[in-house]
VOGU-3710 file (C-alpha; in Angstrom, 3 decimals, decimal comma):
1> mstlastdaa> 16,335/14,713/-1,905  19,855/14,203/-0,563  22,654/11,664/-0,515  22,739/9,761/2,765  25,566/10,497/5,201  28,029/7,640/5,697  27,299/7,239/9,418  24,544/4,648/8,881  26,543/1,452/8,436  23,586/-0,770/7,519
11> lvgfatevgs> 22,343/1,451/4,712  25,817/2,267/3,399  26,602/-1,458/3,412  23,411/-2,112/1,448  24,421/0,571/-1,065  27,833/-1,063/-1,445  26,228/-4,455/-2,059  23,914/-2,976/-4,710  26,797/-1,249/-6,460  26,453/0,661/-9,695
21> egpiavqggg> 26,592/-2,000/-12,405  24,516/-4,926/-13,620  20,798/-5,770/-13,342  19,655/-6,078/-9,738  16,551/-6,558/-7,591  15,632/-6,794/-3,917  14,230/-10,111/-2,757  11,681/-9,710/0,027  9,047/-12,164/1,180  8,011/-13,079/-2,362
31> trwhlggvla> 4,301/-12,563/-1,663  3,839/-10,445/-4,811  6,916/-11,596/-6,673  5,505/-11,615/-10,229  3,442/-8,454/-9,965  4,176/-6,113/-12,853  5,984/-8,719/-14,939  8,601/-11,432/-14,554  12,004/-10,386/-13,300  14,846/-10,813/-15,817
41> enarlveapa> 16,784/-14,023/-15,191  20,144/-12,268/-15,101  19,170/-9,930/-12,258  21,278/-10,290/-9,126  19,202/-10,593/-5,940  19,993/-8,759/-2,711  18,186/-8,414/0,616  17,394/-5,069/2,209  18,482/-4,391/5,817  15,921/-5,217/8,501
51> givdyqpaem> 14,911/-3,889/11,904  12,971/-1,085/13,555  15,244/1,950/13,829  13,054/4,327/15,836  9,475/4,390/17,079  7,782/7,406/18,654  4,251/6,348/19,638  3,353/9,810/20,927  4,296/11,340/17,553  2,686/8,410/15,684
61> iitvragttt> 5,675/7,785/13,403  7,968/4,783/13,038  11,247/4,351/11,167  11,722/0,838/9,859  14,146/-0,929/7,532  12,727/-2,299/4,287  13,666/-5,918/5,024  11,561/-5,994/8,213  8,520/-8,238/7,900  5,111/-6,615/8,060
71> aelhaalaeh> 4,306/-9,041/10,886  7,159/-7,598/12,973  6,025/-4,072/12,184  2,423/-4,636/13,209  3,456/-6,542/16,345  5,580/-3,573/17,476  2,756/-1,137/16,767  0,188/-3,304/18,554  2,165/-3,064/21,799  1,288/0,648/21,841
81> gqtcalperg> -2,277/0,319/20,577  -1,412/1,436/17,061  -1,468/0,143/13,501  -0,618/1,574/10,057  -1,738/1,617/6,439  0,503/-1,249/5,323  -1,497/-4,458/4,787  -1,014/-7,407/7,108  -0,507/-9,822/4,220  2,948/-11,223/4,911
91> gtvggavavg> 6,123/-10,164/3,143  8,357/-7,229/3,991  7,813/-3,537/4,628  9,851/-2,579/1,576  7,868/-4,964/-0,600  4,560/-3,592/0,680  5,631/-0,026/-0,076  7,054/-0,970/-3,494  3,792/-2,699/-4,423  1,653/0,083/-2,966
101> enrldrlgrg> -1,191/-2,249/-2,029  -3,638/-0,734/0,442  -5,340/-2,503/3,318  -8,878/-3,751/3,057  -9,895/-1,073/5,569  -8,268/1,757/3,636  -11,174/4,130/4,327  -10,274/3,935/8,006  -6,463/3,650/7,774  -5,670/5,826/4,760
111> svrdavlqvr> -3,523/4,848/1,781  0,004/3,469/1,826  1,116/6,354/-0,394  -0,042/8,890/2,200  1,470/6,916/5,088  5,058/6,983/3,748  6,584/10,230/5,025  10,207/9,526/4,157  12,040/6,929/2,092  15,708/6,033/1,908
121> yisaegeavt> 16,632/4,128/-1,210  19,627/2,998/-3,240  19,835/4,657/-6,619  20,848/3,080/-9,928  24,291/4,637/-9,343  24,628/2,736/-6,045  24,170/5,795/-3,851  22,017/5,924/-0,712  19,478/8,739/-1,104  16,917/10,262/1,286
131> gggpvvknvt> 13,635/11,760/0,102  10,869/13,307/2,190  10,930/13,915/5,918  9,398/12,577/9,140  7,450/15,812/9,722  4,917/16,577/6,998  5,162/20,387/7,280  8,920/20,216/6,720  8,661/18,287/3,427  9,404/20,492/0,424
141> gfnipklmtg> 10,359/19,899/-3,184  9,789/16,751/-5,213  7,712/14,145/-3,334  10,015/11,129/-3,542  8,045/8,953/-1,063  4,883/9,118/-3,174  6,887/8,439/-6,311  8,610/5,359/-4,854  5,392/3,920/-3,421  3,946/1,534/-5,987
151> slgtlgliae> 6,932/1,832/-8,352  7,868/-1,870/-7,856  11,473/-0,935/-7,177  12,012/0,269/-10,748  13,155/3,759/-9,680  15,172/2,882/-6,595  15,725/-0,032/-4,190  13,963/0,853/-0,934  16,156/0,531/2,152  14,200/2,318/4,902
161> vvlrtnptpp> 10,929/4,191/5,368  9,329/6,492/7,915  5,646/5,680/8,294  2,705/7,504/9,819  0,824/5,276/12,277  -2,838/5,197/13,405  -4,526/4,404/16,732  -6,116/0,966/16,761  -9,903/1,429/17,017  -11,280/0,301/20,391
171> lqrwlrgehv> -14,117/-1,543/18,639  -14,665/-2,958/15,151  -17,887/-4,456/13,823  -18,662/-5,903/10,408  -22,260/-5,726/9,138  -23,837/-7,162/6,009  -26,903/-6,298/3,963  -28,410/-8,088/0,972  -29,568/-6,081/-2,051  -28,439/-2,863/-0,382
181> dprdlhdavl> -26,793/-0,148/-2,443  -23,248/-0,002/-1,028  -23,076/3,723/-1,774  -25,969/4,247/0,652  -23,977/2,471/3,368  -20,911/4,531/2,524  -22,844/7,801/2,788  -24,878/6,868/5,853  -22,000/6,712/8,336  -19,396/9,286/9,285
191> rpgavlwdgv> -16,223/7,347/8,447  -16,544/3,611/7,749  -13,411/1,507/7,883  -14,454/-0,279/4,692  -17,477/-0,736/2,440  -17,458/-3,829/0,213  -19,867/-5,112/-2,418  -20,090/-8,307/-4,486  -23,020/-7,341/-6,684  -25,582/-8,763/-4,247
201> nswvlleghe> -24,274/-8,338/-0,715  -22,795/-5,255/0,893  -20,498/-5,199/3,913  -19,534/-2,256/6,074  -16,864/-2,054/8,774  -17,677/0,296/11,656  -14,930/1,438/14,023  -14,715/3,567/17,130  -16,026/3,674/20,681  -19,007/1,477/21,470
211> advdaeigrl> -21,513/4,318/21,822  -20,461/5,807/18,486  -20,569/2,448/16,713  -24,037/1,756/18,129  -25,223/5,140/16,860  -23,851/4,368/13,391  -25,636/1,006/13,411  -28,866/2,802/14,238  -28,435/5,061/11,229  -27,823/2,089/8,964
221> earakitpas> -30,798/0,151/10,297  -33,013/3,136/9,505  -32,017/2,823/5,837  -31,770/-0,912/5,186  -31,966/-4,381/6,654  -28,508/-5,242/7,935  -27,206/-8,064/10,124  -23,935/-8,656/12,011  -21,198/-10,390/10,031  -18,221/-12,366/11,301
231> gppelpsyrw> -15,915/-10,453/9,000  -15,350/-9,430/5,402  -16,033/-11,794/2,503  -13,309/-13,991/1,046  -11,460/-12,014/-1,590  -10,796/-13,396/-5,097  -7,154/-13,664/-6,073  -6,768/-10,904/-8,701  -6,565/-7,263/-7,620  -7,841/-4,627/-10,050
241> rlspadasqa> -7,079/-0,911/-9,884  -10,021/1,229/-10,925  -11,381/4,670/-10,191  -13,863/4,797/-7,271  -16,643/5,466/-9,792  -15,711/2,442/-11,915  -15,408/0,205/-8,841  -19,053/0,892/-8,000  -19,893/-0,567/-11,430  -17,681/-3,640/-11,094
251> drltdgdfva> -20,574/-5,924/-12,051  -20,417/-4,472/-15,576  -16,639/-4,506/-15,883  -15,676/-7,949/-14,565  -16,435/-11,530/-15,500  -17,111/-13,942/-12,662  -17,101/-13,231/-8,945  -15,762/-9,978/-7,544  -15,563/-7,885/-4,387  -15,354/-4,116/-4,843
261> sigvgtvwat> -14,059/-1,634/-2,274  -16,498/1,274/-2,496  -14,993/4,742/-2,270  -11,508/3,372/-2,910  -11,340/1,902/-6,414  -9,891/-1,533/-5,643  -11,678/-4,613/-6,963  -10,745/-8,231/-6,322  -11,874/-10,539/-9,110  -11,577/-14,154/-10,248
271> taqpirkpdp> -10,031/-13,000/-13,540  -7,023/-10,792/-14,201  -7,594/-7,164/-15,096  -7,229/-6,526/-18,828  -4,130/-4,581/-19,768  -5,134/-0,963/-20,039  -3,752/1,472/-22,574  -2,138/4,151/-20,420  -2,797/7,815/-20,928  -0,156/9,047/-23,415
281> gamqiatrmk> 0,737/12,055/-21,286  1,099/10,007/-18,126  3,123/7,380/-19,977  5,484/10,036/-21,267  6,045/11,310/-17,745  6,629/7,757/-16,447  9,141/7,072/-19,229  11,042/10,261/-18,462  11,091/9,410/-14,761  12,513/5,979/-15,504
291> qlfdpsgrln> 15,202/7,506/-17,691  16,015/10,039/-14,990  16,185/7,605/-12,067  17,443/4,491/-13,895  18,944/5,390/-17,287  20,589/1,982/-17,755  17,441/0,034/-16,780  19,248/-2,053/-14,157  16,670/-1,789/-11,354  14,176/-4,674/-11,320
301> pgrsswt> 14,461/-5,303/-15,092  11,412/-7,002/-16,583  8,968/-5,262/-14,254  6,800/-2,231/-14,807  4,265/-0,502/-12,597  2,103/0,032/-15,704  1,344/-3,686/-16,206
//
């Protein structure tokens, strides 16, 4: 972790705008604005810098400002036949990283937390700080990118990230089976892009070259009756965070309709997830981190990644 050199005018200007006093928050696309609690009314709103700084398709990494929209990011990647773990759900890159929401096809793309190689953020003291590095083997010490991902901007205001990218699969096919154990579908194929389940129906996303996808379909057909699907099911509005084991038992844990992501732990439901009592040890660590990174509580006041 290091203080950013003053040669980057956009990031230094953002740090100056944030300053070191008073409650403050970054306003992005507003797509998940009330997640984690309602922002304090007295918080001053700022916008993060935007734009793609550097893109190296051959190295499969991209450096992008936090205020860049996810649509712009994915459009730039698509020109080189690539994608990334950030969801295509609208909003900004910084907001997507701060929320830490994974894509529906996380099994194929990987998690947002693993995709963020480096983060530049503005600290509670108004300083621009760099954590992590664009080359995984060169990253040592405290893993700031993983810490900032999903923190809802309560530890630092994200200004720029370096992301790992993925090749776009040449072929994608959704399949559906009724009264099929989704864990059987998950285990039957080498690496599905996604496996979903609503208590009755199971969906699986197959990706790759046509011959490989056809072979995977053959393996699935040998186990269960499956049919082509036009895409994934419509997702309910509330996103739950569960362990992969608990997600496979979502029918016992939720009321109403749901769609569970098997092997991941995400469940979308028609009701909000009950507030969970956090593990005391983990809560103590989170409290100490907040005190260390934001002792005055000025960053995104009113929000917490625990709610």
